[in-house]
C-alpha positions in Angstrom: 12.5 8.9 5.1 12.8 5.4 4.5 9.8 3.2 3.8 10.4 0.1 5.0 6.5 -1.5 3.5 6.0 -5.3 3.5 3.2 -7.3 3.2 3.0 -8.3 6.3 3.5 -4.5 7.4 6.3 -5.5 9.8 7.1 -1.8 10.5 6.1 -1.4 13.6 6.0 -3.4 16.6 3.6 -1.2 18.3 0.1 -2.6 18.3 -2.0 -1.6 15.9 -5.3 0.9 16.9 -8.7 0.1 16.5 -9.8 -0.5 12.8 -12.3 1.3 11.1 -14.7 0.0 8.4 -15.7 1.7 5.3 -18.0 0.1 2.3 -16.8 1.2 -1.3 -19.9 3.1 -2.9 -19.9 4.4 -6.6 -18.0 7.4 -5.9 -14.8 5.5 -4.8 -14.7 3.5 -7.9 -12.7 4.5 -11.2 -14.1 3.8 -14.8 -12.6 -0.3 -14.6 -15.5 -0.2 -11.2 -12.1 -0.9 -9.1 -11.4 1.6 -6.4 -9.8 4.7 -7.5 -6.1 4.8 -6.4 -6.3 7.8 -4.4 -9.5 7.1 -2.6 -7.0 4.9 -0.5 -5.5 8.2 1.0 -8.9 9.4 1.8 -9.8 5.8 3.4 -6.6 6.0 5.5 -7.2 9.9 6.4 -10.7 9.2 7.9 -9.5 6.5 9.8 -7.1 8.8 11.4 -9.4 11.4 11.9 -12.2 8.9 13.6 -9.3 7.1 15.4 -8.1 10.8 17.1 -11.8 11.6 17.6 -12.0 8.2 19.9 -9.2 9.3 21.8 -11.1 12.7 22.6 -9.4 14.9 20.2 -10.9 16.4 17.1 -8.9 18.5 14.4 -11.3 21.5 15.3 -10.7 21.4 18.5 -6.9 21.0 18.0 -6.7 24.2 15.5 -8.9 26.2 18.0 -7.9 25.3 21.5 -3.9 24.9 20.4 -3.2 26.6 17.2 -2.0 22.9 15.6 -3.4 21.1 12.1 -1.7 18.0 10.9 -0.2 18.0 7.9 1.2 15.1 5.5 4.4 15.5 5.2 5.3 11.9 3.5 3.5 8.9 1.7 4.7 5.7 0.4 1.5 3.1 -0.8 1.4 -0.5 -2.3 -1.3 -1.7 -4.2 -1.6 -5.7 -4.2 -5.6 -6.3 -4.8 -8.7 -4.3 -6.1 -11.4 -3.2 -4.1 -14.5 -3.1 -5.7 -18.4 -1.9 -5.5 -20.1 -2.5 -2.3 -16.6 -4.0 -0.7 -16.4 -3.8 3.4 -12.8 -3.0 4.3 -10.7 -3.1 7.4 -8.5 -0.1 7.7 -5.8 -0.9 10.0 -3.5 1.4 11.7 -0.5 1.5 13.8 1.6 4.4 15.0 5.1 3.4 13.7 7.0 6.3 14.9 6.1 9.4 17.4 8.1 12.2 17.2 8.1 15.8 18.9 6.2 17.1 16.1 5.4 14.1 14.2 3.5 11.0 13.5 4.2 8.4 11.3 1.5 5.7 10.9 1.4 2.3 9.1 -2.1 1.5 7.7 -3.7 -1.1 5.3 -6.9 -1.9 4.0 -8.2 -5.6 4.1 -10.9 -7.2 2.7 -11.9 -10.3 4.4 -8.4 -10.6 5.7 -7.1 -9.9 2.8 -4.6 -7.2 2.4 -5.2 -5.1 -0.5 -3.5 -2.0 0.3 -0.6 -0.8 2.4 0.8 2.7 3.3 2.7 4.9 5.5 1.9 8.0 6.5 3.8 10.7 8.0 2.0 13.9 9.3 3.6 16.7 10.9 2.3 19.0 13.5 2.4 22.7 12.0 1.6 25.8 13.5 -2.2 27.5 12.2 -0.9 30.5 12.0 2.5 30.5 10.4 2.3 26.7 9.0 5.7 26.2 10.4 6.3 22.6 12.5 5.8 22.9 16.2 5.8 20.4 18.8 2.7 18.5 19.6 0.6 19.6 22.9 1.4 17.9 25.8 -1.9 16.7 26.2 -1.7 15.1 22.7 1.3 13.7 23.1 0.6 12.3 26.1 -2.5 10.7 24.8 -0.3 9.4 21.7 2.1 7.8 23.9 -0.5 5.8 26.0 -2.4 4.6 22.9 0.8 3.5 21.7 1.2 0.9 24.8 
């Protein structure tokens, strides 16, 4: 998978999804007082999960009703500026690509309009029993297609 990350996040022509705000707590920082690099992935995961929840889809319901769950297949991430304790971050997400069994998100972490971190994250739909790739349920694919427009 190619990762055309740029500082302006111009990898997608699709509109951004609703953003999600998160405050930086002590648990998010490292010994240097800045957000530990891997925690941005947690922030991005939470933003994707909350966005799905706004669409009326929960991960637990998807697993129980449709025997599907999402797993991360690929990540590309770039760091530009550090976030610090008590900063309020805005996590922005865009669907860069929607496949039969995968979604590629372009996500950014911003502070007061300043880009701190940018990532592309590909998640794949898998069967909860076999853990093998499986097409997304039609109802979910339809919701995602509508959200892209």
